[in-house]
C-alpha atoms as an extended CHARMM CRD file, in Angstrom:
* protein
*
       258  EXT
         1         1  UNK       CA            -17.9410000000      -42.6560000000       18.3600000000  PROA      1               0.0000000000
         2         2  UNK       CA            -14.5960000000      -41.4230000000       19.6660000000  PROA      2               0.0000000000
         3         3  UNK       CA            -12.8270000000      -42.9160000000       16.6410000000  PROA      3               0.0000000000
         4         4  UNK       CA            -15.1340000000      -41.1110000000       14.1930000000  PROA      4               0.0000000000
         5         5  UNK       CA            -14.7330000000      -37.8490000000       16.0860000000  PROA      5               0.0000000000
         6         6  UNK       CA            -10.9390000000      -38.1470000000       15.9200000000  PROA      6               0.0000000000
         7         7  UNK       CA            -11.1080000000      -38.7880000000       12.1710000000  PROA      7               0.0000000000
         8         8  UNK       CA            -13.3820000000      -35.7600000000       11.7140000000  PROA      8               0.0000000000
         9         9  UNK       CA            -10.9990000000      -33.5240000000       13.6590000000  PROA      9               0.0000000000
        10        10  UNK       CA             -8.0440000000      -34.8060000000       11.6220000000  PROA      10              0.0000000000
        11        11  UNK       CA             -9.8550000000      -34.1840000000        8.3360000000  PROA      11              0.0000000000
        12        12  UNK       CA            -10.7790000000      -30.6680000000        9.4510000000  PROA      12              0.0000000000
        13        13  UNK       CA             -7.1640000000      -29.9590000000       10.3940000000  PROA      13              0.0000000000
        14        14  UNK       CA             -5.9090000000      -31.3000000000        7.0650000000  PROA      14              0.0000000000
        15        15  UNK       CA             -8.5040000000      -29.1920000000        5.2690000000  PROA      15              0.0000000000
        16        16  UNK       CA             -7.2090000000      -26.0930000000        7.0970000000  PROA      16              0.0000000000
        17        17  UNK       CA             -3.6420000000      -26.9500000000        6.1370000000  PROA      17              0.0000000000
        18        18  UNK       CA             -4.5410000000      -27.3620000000        2.4560000000  PROA      18              0.0000000000
        19        19  UNK       CA             -6.3860000000      -24.0250000000        2.4770000000  PROA      19              0.0000000000
        20        20  UNK       CA             -3.3420000000      -22.2390000000        3.9040000000  PROA      20              0.0000000000
        21        21  UNK       CA             -0.9910000000      -24.0010000000        1.5050000000  PROA      21              0.0000000000
        22        22  UNK       CA             -3.0720000000      -22.8820000000       -1.4970000000  PROA      22              0.0000000000
        23        23  UNK       CA             -2.9650000000      -19.2270000000       -0.4090000000  PROA      23              0.0000000000
        24        24  UNK       CA             -0.5040000000      -17.0320000000       -2.3170000000  PROA      24              0.0000000000
        25        25  UNK       CA              0.5600000000      -13.9500000000       -0.3230000000  PROA      25              0.0000000000
        26        26  UNK       CA              1.9980000000      -11.0950000000       -2.3550000000  PROA      26              0.0000000000
        27        27  UNK       CA              3.3060000000       -7.6100000000       -1.7230000000  PROA      27              0.0000000000
        28        28  UNK       CA              5.5350000000       -5.0380000000       -3.3950000000  PROA      28              0.0000000000
        29        29  UNK       CA              8.7770000000       -3.4350000000       -2.2600000000  PROA      29              0.0000000000
        30        30  UNK       CA              8.1070000000        0.0690000000       -3.5430000000  PROA      30              0.0000000000
        31        31  UNK       CA              5.5660000000        1.6540000000       -1.2030000000  PROA      31              0.0000000000
        32        32  UNK       CA              7.3030000000        2.7940000000        1.9730000000  PROA      32              0.0000000000
        33        33  UNK       CA              6.5350000000        2.8860000000        4.8280000000  PROA      33              0.0000000000
        34        34  UNK       CA              3.9720000000        0.1600000000        4.1450000000  PROA      34              0.0000000000
        35        35  UNK       CA              6.1500000000       -2.2820000000        2.2090000000  PROA      35              0.0000000000
        36        36  UNK       CA              9.7850000000       -1.7420000000        1.2230000000  PROA      36              0.0000000000
        37        37  UNK       CA             13.2820000000       -3.2140000000        1.2700000000  PROA      37              0.0000000000
        38        38  UNK       CA             15.5820000000       -1.5470000000        3.8040000000  PROA      38              0.0000000000
        39        39  UNK       CA             19.3350000000       -0.9590000000        3.5220000000  PROA      39              0.0000000000
        40        40  UNK       CA             20.0870000000       -4.4530000000        4.8100000000  PROA      40              0.0000000000
        41        41  UNK       CA             17.8680000000       -6.0850000000        2.1710000000  PROA      41              0.0000000000
        42        42  UNK       CA             15.0800000000       -6.9480000000        4.6040000000  PROA      42              0.0000000000
        43        43  UNK       CA             11.3970000000       -6.5870000000        3.7110000000  PROA      43              0.0000000000
        44        44  UNK       CA              9.8760000000       -4.1050000000        6.1540000000  PROA      44              0.0000000000
        45        45  UNK       CA              6.9320000000       -1.8140000000        6.6330000000  PROA      45              0.0000000000
        46        46  UNK       CA              3.6300000000       -1.2550000000        8.3710000000  PROA      46              0.0000000000
        47        47  UNK       CA              1.8840000000       -3.6400000000        5.9960000000  PROA      47              0.0000000000
        48        48  UNK       CA              4.6000000000       -6.2890000000        6.3520000000  PROA      48              0.0000000000
        49        49  UNK       CA              4.4640000000       -6.2750000000       10.1550000000  PROA      49              0.0000000000
        50        50  UNK       CA              0.6590000000       -6.2660000000       10.0870000000  PROA      50              0.0000000000
        51        51  UNK       CA              0.6880000000       -9.2080000000        7.6940000000  PROA      51              0.0000000000
        52        52  UNK       CA              2.9500000000      -11.2070000000       10.0150000000  PROA      52              0.0000000000
        53        53  UNK       CA              0.7000000000      -10.4310000000       12.9890000000  PROA      53              0.0000000000
        54        54  UNK       CA             -2.4060000000      -11.2280000000       10.9350000000  PROA      54              0.0000000000
        55        55  UNK       CA             -1.1560000000      -14.6060000000        9.7370000000  PROA      55              0.0000000000
        56        56  UNK       CA              0.1050000000      -15.5650000000       13.1970000000  PROA      56              0.0000000000
        57        57  UNK       CA             -3.3180000000      -14.7240000000       14.6620000000  PROA      57              0.0000000000
        58        58  UNK       CA             -5.1050000000      -16.6530000000       11.9060000000  PROA      58              0.0000000000
        59        59  UNK       CA             -2.7250000000      -19.6320000000       12.1740000000  PROA      59              0.0000000000
        60        60  UNK       CA             -1.3440000000      -19.2670000000        8.6310000000  PROA      60              0.0000000000
        61        61  UNK       CA              2.3560000000      -19.9020000000        7.9660000000  PROA      61              0.0000000000
        62        62  UNK       CA              2.6910000000      -19.1270000000        4.2580000000  PROA      62              0.0000000000
        63        63  UNK       CA              5.6680000000      -17.0390000000        3.1370000000  PROA      63              0.0000000000
        64        64  UNK       CA              5.2730000000      -13.5180000000        1.7680000000  PROA      64              0.0000000000
        65        65  UNK       CA              6.4030000000      -13.1570000000       -1.8470000000  PROA      65              0.0000000000
        66        66  UNK       CA              7.5840000000       -9.8700000000       -3.3570000000  PROA      66              0.0000000000
        67        67  UNK       CA              6.4620000000       -9.3130000000       -6.9340000000  PROA      67              0.0000000000
        68        68  UNK       CA              6.1060000000       -6.2980000000       -9.2470000000  PROA      68              0.0000000000
        69        69  UNK       CA              2.7000000000       -4.6650000000       -8.9770000000  PROA      69              0.0000000000
        70        70  UNK       CA              1.5860000000       -5.3990000000      -12.6020000000  PROA      70              0.0000000000
        71        71  UNK       CA              2.2490000000       -9.1300000000      -12.1220000000  PROA      71              0.0000000000
        72        72  UNK       CA              0.5150000000       -9.2130000000       -8.7350000000  PROA      72              0.0000000000
        73        73  UNK       CA             -2.4700000000       -7.2850000000      -10.0360000000  PROA      73              0.0000000000
        74        74  UNK       CA             -2.8900000000       -9.7000000000      -12.9510000000  PROA      74              0.0000000000
        75        75  UNK       CA             -2.9400000000      -12.6180000000      -10.5070000000  PROA      75              0.0000000000
        76        76  UNK       CA             -5.4990000000      -10.8820000000       -8.2990000000  PROA      76              0.0000000000
        77        77  UNK       CA             -7.8040000000      -10.4560000000      -11.2680000000  PROA      77              0.0000000000
        78        78  UNK       CA             -7.4380000000      -13.9930000000      -12.6580000000  PROA      78              0.0000000000
        79        79  UNK       CA             -6.5920000000      -16.4370000000       -9.8490000000  PROA      79              0.0000000000
        80        80  UNK       CA             -8.4400000000      -17.3760000000       -6.6370000000  PROA      80              0.0000000000
        81        81  UNK       CA             -6.7350000000      -17.4940000000       -3.2240000000  PROA      81              0.0000000000
        82        82  UNK       CA             -4.3370000000      -14.6360000000       -3.9180000000  PROA      82              0.0000000000
        83        83  UNK       CA             -3.8230000000      -12.1020000000       -1.1290000000  PROA      83              0.0000000000
        84        84  UNK       CA             -2.1380000000       -8.7400000000       -1.6670000000  PROA      84              0.0000000000
        85        85  UNK       CA             -1.1560000000       -6.0060000000        0.7370000000  PROA      85              0.0000000000
        86        86  UNK       CA             -1.5550000000       -3.1380000000        0.5600000000  PROA      86              0.0000000000
        87        87  UNK       CA             -3.7500000000       -1.7410000000       -2.2360000000  PROA      87              0.0000000000
        88        88  UNK       CA             -6.1500000000        1.1540000000       -2.5120000000  PROA      88              0.0000000000
        89        89  UNK       CA             -9.7890000000        0.1890000000       -1.9060000000  PROA      89              0.0000000000
        90        90  UNK       CA            -11.2680000000        2.6920000000       -4.3230000000  PROA      90              0.0000000000
        91        91  UNK       CA            -14.8520000000        2.7720000000       -5.6180000000  PROA      91              0.0000000000
        92        92  UNK       CA            -13.6370000000        1.4340000000       -8.9570000000  PROA      92              0.0000000000
        93        93  UNK       CA            -12.0480000000       -1.6030000000       -7.2530000000  PROA      93              0.0000000000
        94        94  UNK       CA            -14.5940000000       -2.1750000000       -4.5010000000  PROA      94              0.0000000000
        95        95  UNK       CA            -16.5590000000       -4.9540000000       -6.2300000000  PROA      95              0.0000000000
        96        96  UNK       CA            -13.5860000000       -6.5970000000       -7.9400000000  PROA      96              0.0000000000
        97        97  UNK       CA            -11.9030000000       -8.0030000000       -4.8260000000  PROA      97              0.0000000000
        98        98  UNK       CA            -12.5680000000       -9.3720000000       -1.3490000000  PROA      98              0.0000000000
        99        99  UNK       CA            -11.4200000000       -6.9420000000        1.3320000000  PROA      99              0.0000000000
       100       100  UNK       CA             -9.9040000000       -8.1260000000        4.6090000000  PROA      100             0.0000000000
       101       101  UNK       CA             -9.2560000000       -4.8480000000        6.4390000000  PROA      101             0.0000000000
       102       102  UNK       CA             -7.9650000000       -1.3000000000        6.0780000000  PROA      102             0.0000000000
       103       103  UNK       CA             -4.4200000000       -0.3490000000        7.0120000000  PROA      103             0.0000000000
       104       104  UNK       CA             -4.7510000000        3.4010000000        6.5810000000  PROA      104             0.0000000000
       105       105  UNK       CA             -7.1470000000        5.9710000000        5.1540000000  PROA      105             0.0000000000
       106       106  UNK       CA             -4.7020000000        7.7750000000        2.9000000000  PROA      106             0.0000000000
       107       107  UNK       CA             -4.9920000000       11.4120000000        1.9230000000  PROA      107             0.0000000000
       108       108  UNK       CA             -3.4600000000       11.7970000000       -1.5370000000  PROA      108             0.0000000000
       109       109  UNK       CA             -1.9860000000       15.1010000000       -2.6900000000  PROA      109             0.0000000000
       110       110  UNK       CA             -0.4410000000       16.4490000000       -5.8530000000  PROA      110             0.0000000000
       111       111  UNK       CA              3.0220000000       17.6080000000       -4.8170000000  PROA      111             0.0000000000
       112       112  UNK       CA              5.2460000000       20.1580000000       -6.5390000000  PROA      112             0.0000000000
       113       113  UNK       CA              8.8340000000       21.2810000000       -6.2230000000  PROA      113             0.0000000000
       114       114  UNK       CA              8.8940000000       24.0200000000       -3.5800000000  PROA      114             0.0000000000
       115       115  UNK       CA             11.0060000000       26.2210000000       -5.8830000000  PROA      115             0.0000000000
       116       116  UNK       CA              8.2970000000       26.2290000000       -8.5540000000  PROA      116             0.0000000000
       117       117  UNK       CA              6.4660000000       29.4640000000       -7.6800000000  PROA      117             0.0000000000
       118       118  UNK       CA              4.4740000000       29.4990000000      -10.9260000000  PROA      118             0.0000000000
       119       119  UNK       CA              2.3160000000       26.4450000000      -10.1200000000  PROA      119             0.0000000000
       120       120  UNK       CA             -1.1120000000       27.2020000000       -8.6480000000  PROA      120             0.0000000000
       121       121  UNK       CA             -3.9460000000       24.6800000000       -8.2460000000  PROA      121             0.0000000000
       122       122  UNK       CA             -7.4390000000       25.3120000000       -6.9170000000  PROA      122             0.0000000000
       123       123  UNK       CA             -9.1680000000       22.2830000000       -8.4720000000  PROA      123             0.0000000000
       124       124  UNK       CA             -8.0500000000       19.0860000000      -10.1690000000  PROA      124             0.0000000000
       125       125  UNK       CA             -8.9680000000       20.6760000000      -13.5190000000  PROA      125             0.0000000000
       126       126  UNK       CA             -6.1140000000       23.1490000000      -13.0280000000  PROA      126             0.0000000000
       127       127  UNK       CA             -3.6420000000       20.2380000000      -13.1760000000  PROA      127             0.0000000000
       128       128  UNK       CA             -4.4460000000       19.6520000000      -16.8460000000  PROA      128             0.0000000000
       129       129  UNK       CA             -2.0560000000       22.4340000000      -17.8860000000  PROA      129             0.0000000000
       130       130  UNK       CA              0.9330000000       20.8600000000      -16.1160000000  PROA      130             0.0000000000
       131       131  UNK       CA              3.1820000000       17.8220000000      -16.6270000000  PROA      131             0.0000000000
       132       132  UNK       CA              1.8740000000       15.2510000000      -14.1550000000  PROA      132             0.0000000000
       133       133  UNK       CA              3.6420000000       11.9970000000      -13.2990000000  PROA      133             0.0000000000
       134       134  UNK       CA              2.0140000000        8.7940000000      -12.0450000000  PROA      134             0.0000000000
       135       135  UNK       CA              2.9960000000        5.1630000000      -11.4740000000  PROA      135             0.0000000000
       136       136  UNK       CA              1.7610000000        2.7370000000      -14.1110000000  PROA      136             0.0000000000
       137       137  UNK       CA             -1.3760000000        0.7760000000      -13.0580000000  PROA      137             0.0000000000
       138       138  UNK       CA             -1.6750000000        2.5820000000       -9.7140000000  PROA      138             0.0000000000
       139       139  UNK       CA             -5.2620000000        3.4610000000       -8.8790000000  PROA      139             0.0000000000
       140       140  UNK       CA             -4.5510000000        7.1760000000       -8.4420000000  PROA      140             0.0000000000
       141       141  UNK       CA             -2.9040000000        7.2840000000      -11.8730000000  PROA      141             0.0000000000
       142       142  UNK       CA             -6.0590000000        5.7810000000      -13.3870000000  PROA      142             0.0000000000
       143       143  UNK       CA             -8.1980000000        8.1990000000      -11.3980000000  PROA      143             0.0000000000
       144       144  UNK       CA             -6.2070000000       11.2070000000      -12.6470000000  PROA      144             0.0000000000
       145       145  UNK       CA             -6.7690000000       10.0620000000      -16.2180000000  PROA      145             0.0000000000
       146       146  UNK       CA            -10.4950000000        9.8170000000      -15.5400000000  PROA      146             0.0000000000
       147       147  UNK       CA            -10.4130000000       13.4600000000      -14.4270000000  PROA      147             0.0000000000
       148       148  UNK       CA             -8.9940000000       14.4260000000      -17.7930000000  PROA      148             0.0000000000
       149       149  UNK       CA             -5.3980000000       14.8640000000      -16.5840000000  PROA      149             0.0000000000
       150       150  UNK       CA             -2.7500000000       13.5790000000      -18.9800000000  PROA      150             0.0000000000
       151       151  UNK       CA             -0.3070000000       11.4730000000      -16.9530000000  PROA      151             0.0000000000
       152       152  UNK       CA              3.2600000000       10.5240000000      -17.7510000000  PROA      152             0.0000000000
       153       153  UNK       CA              3.3060000000        6.8830000000      -16.5820000000  PROA      153             0.0000000000
       154       154  UNK       CA              6.4040000000        5.8520000000      -14.6280000000  PROA      154             0.0000000000
       155       155  UNK       CA              7.5950000000        2.4500000000      -13.4800000000  PROA      155             0.0000000000
       156       156  UNK       CA              8.2580000000        3.5770000000       -9.8790000000  PROA      156             0.0000000000
       157       157  UNK       CA              7.2330000000        6.5220000000       -7.7100000000  PROA      157             0.0000000000
       158       158  UNK       CA             10.7850000000        7.6140000000       -6.8160000000  PROA      158             0.0000000000
       159       159  UNK       CA             11.2900000000        8.5050000000      -10.4740000000  PROA      159             0.0000000000
       160       160  UNK       CA              8.5820000000       11.1380000000      -10.0600000000  PROA      160             0.0000000000
       161       161  UNK       CA             10.5160000000       12.7340000000       -7.2070000000  PROA      161             0.0000000000
       162       162  UNK       CA             13.7110000000       12.7870000000       -9.2350000000  PROA      162             0.0000000000
       163       163  UNK       CA             11.9120000000       14.2950000000      -12.2310000000  PROA      163             0.0000000000
       164       164  UNK       CA             10.2600000000       16.9410000000      -10.0620000000  PROA      164             0.0000000000
       165       165  UNK       CA             13.6290000000       17.8100000000       -8.5390000000  PROA      165             0.0000000000
       166       166  UNK       CA             15.0870000000       18.1870000000      -12.0360000000  PROA      166             0.0000000000
       167       167  UNK       CA             12.1160000000       20.2130000000      -13.2960000000  PROA      167             0.0000000000
       168       168  UNK       CA             11.0770000000       17.5910000000      -15.8670000000  PROA      168             0.0000000000
       169       169  UNK       CA              7.7380000000       16.8740000000      -14.1270000000  PROA      169             0.0000000000
       170       170  UNK       CA              5.5810000000       19.5480000000      -12.4980000000  PROA      170             0.0000000000
       171       171  UNK       CA              3.3330000000       17.4650000000      -10.2450000000  PROA      171             0.0000000000
       172       172  UNK       CA              3.2300000000       13.9630000000       -8.7420000000  PROA      172             0.0000000000
       173       173  UNK       CA              0.6750000000       12.2560000000       -6.4990000000  PROA      173             0.0000000000
       174       174  UNK       CA              1.8000000000       11.0650000000       -3.0360000000  PROA      174             0.0000000000
       175       175  UNK       CA              0.5120000000       10.6070000000        0.4610000000  PROA      175             0.0000000000
       176       176  UNK       CA              2.4710000000       12.5280000000        3.1070000000  PROA      176             0.0000000000
       177       177  UNK       CA              4.0140000000        9.3890000000        4.6010000000  PROA      177             0.0000000000
       178       178  UNK       CA              4.9600000000        7.8600000000        1.2840000000  PROA      178             0.0000000000
       179       179  UNK       CA              6.6680000000       11.0300000000        0.0650000000  PROA      179             0.0000000000
       180       180  UNK       CA              8.6320000000       11.3710000000        3.3090000000  PROA      180             0.0000000000
       181       181  UNK       CA              9.9650000000        7.8190000000        3.2040000000  PROA      181             0.0000000000
       182       182  UNK       CA             10.5500000000        7.7070000000       -0.5490000000  PROA      182             0.0000000000
       183       183  UNK       CA             12.5020000000       10.9770000000       -0.4590000000  PROA      183             0.0000000000
       184       184  UNK       CA             14.7970000000        9.7160000000        2.2690000000  PROA      184             0.0000000000
       185       185  UNK       CA             15.4150000000        6.4040000000        0.5150000000  PROA      185             0.0000000000
       186       186  UNK       CA             16.7800000000        8.1540000000       -2.5410000000  PROA      186             0.0000000000
       187       187  UNK       CA             18.7470000000       10.9390000000       -0.9070000000  PROA      187             0.0000000000
       188       188  UNK       CA             16.2370000000       13.7310000000       -1.4110000000  PROA      188             0.0000000000
       189       189  UNK       CA             15.0430000000       16.2250000000        1.1840000000  PROA      189             0.0000000000
       190       190  UNK       CA             11.2360000000       15.9320000000        1.5860000000  PROA      190             0.0000000000
       191       191  UNK       CA             11.1830000000       19.6360000000        2.4340000000  PROA      191             0.0000000000
       192       192  UNK       CA             12.0770000000       20.2230000000       -1.2310000000  PROA      192             0.0000000000
       193       193  UNK       CA              8.4890000000       19.3270000000       -2.1130000000  PROA      193             0.0000000000
       194       194  UNK       CA              5.1920000000       20.8970000000       -1.0570000000  PROA      194             0.0000000000
       195       195  UNK       CA              1.5160000000       20.0620000000       -1.3640000000  PROA      195             0.0000000000
       196       196  UNK       CA             -0.1610000000       21.7150000000       -4.3100000000  PROA      196             0.0000000000
       197       197  UNK       CA             -3.6360000000       20.1830000000       -3.8690000000  PROA      197             0.0000000000
       198       198  UNK       CA             -5.3650000000       17.3980000000       -1.9520000000  PROA      198             0.0000000000
       199       199  UNK       CA             -7.0590000000       15.2770000000       -4.5930000000  PROA      199             0.0000000000
       200       200  UNK       CA             -8.6360000000       12.2710000000       -2.8330000000  PROA      200             0.0000000000
       201       201  UNK       CA             -8.9180000000       10.1180000000        0.2550000000  PROA      201             0.0000000000
       202       202  UNK       CA             -8.8670000000        6.3560000000       -0.1930000000  PROA      202             0.0000000000
       203       203  UNK       CA             -8.3460000000        3.4120000000        2.1930000000  PROA      203             0.0000000000
       204       204  UNK       CA             -5.1800000000        1.3450000000        1.8360000000  PROA      204             0.0000000000
       205       205  UNK       CA             -6.2020000000       -2.2580000000        2.4480000000  PROA      205             0.0000000000
       206       206  UNK       CA             -5.4570000000       -5.9720000000        2.4870000000  PROA      206             0.0000000000
       207       207  UNK       CA             -7.3150000000       -7.6270000000       -0.4010000000  PROA      207             0.0000000000
       208       208  UNK       CA             -7.9740000000      -11.0900000000       -1.7990000000  PROA      208             0.0000000000
       209       209  UNK       CA             -9.0150000000      -12.1940000000       -5.2540000000  PROA      209             0.0000000000
       210       210  UNK       CA            -12.5890000000      -13.1600000000       -6.0720000000  PROA      210             0.0000000000
       211       211  UNK       CA            -13.3420000000      -16.8630000000       -5.7730000000  PROA      211             0.0000000000
       212       212  UNK       CA            -11.0110000000      -17.2540000000       -2.7810000000  PROA      212             0.0000000000
       213       213  UNK       CA            -11.7790000000      -19.8240000000       -0.0960000000  PROA      213             0.0000000000
       214       214  UNK       CA            -14.5670000000      -18.3560000000        2.0880000000  PROA      214             0.0000000000
       215       215  UNK       CA            -13.3080000000      -20.1610000000        5.2060000000  PROA      215             0.0000000000
       216       216  UNK       CA             -9.8250000000      -18.6480000000        4.8870000000  PROA      216             0.0000000000
       217       217  UNK       CA            -11.3230000000      -15.2550000000        4.0710000000  PROA      217             0.0000000000
       218       218  UNK       CA            -13.5620000000      -15.3500000000        7.1640000000  PROA      218             0.0000000000
       219       219  UNK       CA            -10.6130000000      -16.3960000000        9.3380000000  PROA      219             0.0000000000
       220       220  UNK       CA             -8.4510000000      -13.5450000000        8.0460000000  PROA      220             0.0000000000
       221       221  UNK       CA            -11.1600000000      -10.9180000000        8.4970000000  PROA      221             0.0000000000
       222       222  UNK       CA            -11.7210000000      -12.0570000000       12.0620000000  PROA      222             0.0000000000
       223       223  UNK       CA             -7.9660000000      -11.9760000000       12.7880000000  PROA      223             0.0000000000
       224       224  UNK       CA             -7.6340000000       -8.5000000000       11.2360000000  PROA      224             0.0000000000
       225       225  UNK       CA            -10.3840000000       -7.1130000000       13.4630000000  PROA      225             0.0000000000
       226       226  UNK       CA             -8.6080000000       -8.6140000000       16.4520000000  PROA      226             0.0000000000
       227       227  UNK       CA             -5.2290000000       -6.9930000000       15.7560000000  PROA      227             0.0000000000
       228       228  UNK       CA             -6.9630000000       -3.6750000000       15.0940000000  PROA      228             0.0000000000
       229       229  UNK       CA             -8.7160000000       -3.8060000000       18.4760000000  PROA      229             0.0000000000
       230       230  UNK       CA             -6.0780000000       -5.3280000000       20.7750000000  PROA      230             0.0000000000
       231       231  UNK       CA             -3.3690000000       -2.6740000000       20.3070000000  PROA      231             0.0000000000
       232       232  UNK       CA             -1.1520000000       -4.6470000000       17.9070000000  PROA      232             0.0000000000
       233       233  UNK       CA             -2.0150000000       -2.4490000000       14.9380000000  PROA      233             0.0000000000
       234       234  UNK       CA             -1.3300000000        0.7990000000       16.7820000000  PROA      234             0.0000000000
       235       235  UNK       CA              2.0440000000       -0.4110000000       18.0900000000  PROA      235             0.0000000000
       236       236  UNK       CA              3.1080000000       -1.3640000000       14.5720000000  PROA      236             0.0000000000
       237       237  UNK       CA              1.8610000000        1.8960000000       13.0690000000  PROA      237             0.0000000000
       238       238  UNK       CA              3.5670000000        4.0700000000       15.6840000000  PROA      238             0.0000000000
       239       239  UNK       CA              6.8540000000        2.2520000000       15.1310000000  PROA      239             0.0000000000
       240       240  UNK       CA              7.0710000000        3.5110000000       11.5600000000  PROA      240             0.0000000000
       241       241  UNK       CA              5.2600000000        6.8260000000       11.6900000000  PROA      241             0.0000000000
       242       242  UNK       CA              7.1740000000        8.2960000000       14.6110000000  PROA      242             0.0000000000
       243       243  UNK       CA             10.6610000000        6.9130000000       14.0330000000  PROA      243             0.0000000000
       244       244  UNK       CA             13.4190000000        8.6990000000       12.1560000000  PROA      244             0.0000000000
       245       245  UNK       CA             14.2740000000        7.1310000000        8.8320000000  PROA      245             0.0000000000
       246       246  UNK       CA             18.0290000000        6.5760000000        8.3390000000  PROA      246             0.0000000000
       247       247  UNK       CA             18.7440000000        8.8940000000       11.2950000000  PROA      247             0.0000000000
       248       248  UNK       CA             16.8620000000       11.7750000000        9.6440000000  PROA      248             0.0000000000
       249       249  UNK       CA             13.6240000000       13.2160000000       11.1240000000  PROA      249             0.0000000000
       250       250  UNK       CA             11.8940000000       13.1980000000        7.7610000000  PROA      250             0.0000000000
       251       251  UNK       CA              8.2640000000       13.2240000000        8.7830000000  PROA      251             0.0000000000
       252       252  UNK       CA              8.6580000000       15.9580000000       11.4040000000  PROA      252             0.0000000000
       253       253  UNK       CA             10.3960000000       18.1910000000        8.8640000000  PROA      253             0.0000000000
       254       254  UNK       CA              7.7110000000       17.5540000000        6.2800000000  PROA      254             0.0000000000
       255       255  UNK       CA              4.8630000000       18.3040000000        8.6650000000  PROA      255             0.0000000000
       256       256  UNK       CA              6.4320000000       21.5290000000        9.9490000000  PROA      256             0.0000000000
       257       257  UNK       CA              6.8830000000       22.8920000000        6.4410000000  PROA      257             0.0000000000
       258       258  UNK       CA              3.4320000000       21.9720000000        5.1510000000  PROA      258             0.0000000000
């Protein structure tokens, strides 16, 4: 009996190893402060640190791979056992993926250059008369199009900031945190931009592709709940939200002026 039990335990352990080995973990490097490359070339962010804590809690040792969002999104739609962090859990995406846990409930705004006094928005319909930028394949870009807003699709969000600063784009969608970090990364003052209109609230989440291993999925969901309840999540979040980025108090400045 003892011999059979030992074999069963070994098989279960090997099964767990094969499940972890088949898991592909992806993220981007263009959504600070959730996932980005710092000045030293290191992958950092709230999502990155949460992922490391999540996988340690769940006993998974797979490496995180950085890939462009279009490539990652294609894998999520076509391949099982693909995990991505972090992506918006919108109504349009809700049934297309398996969701592990929410990182942040993001409030998304259309921002404008503070010097542009002739821009006035009361509803999303008012944005139709302006030049609006959006990142290609991002959920908010798709959502804006569904509202009838023509969007100039950009490869990366920092291009929208540059174009707003130059006056070539009137509006661009950002969360407050993302705008603060992205501005600082590219030498722009976040105080140069102001909120024109809040357009939506949507959770930013860890997601897995459909058809993924249910045992791994259950393990990850359980681990995510644990790090959300034991203080690990809050310590990670506070580290990025309340620190100065590149010795500049970006977020405090942004909040005072908006």
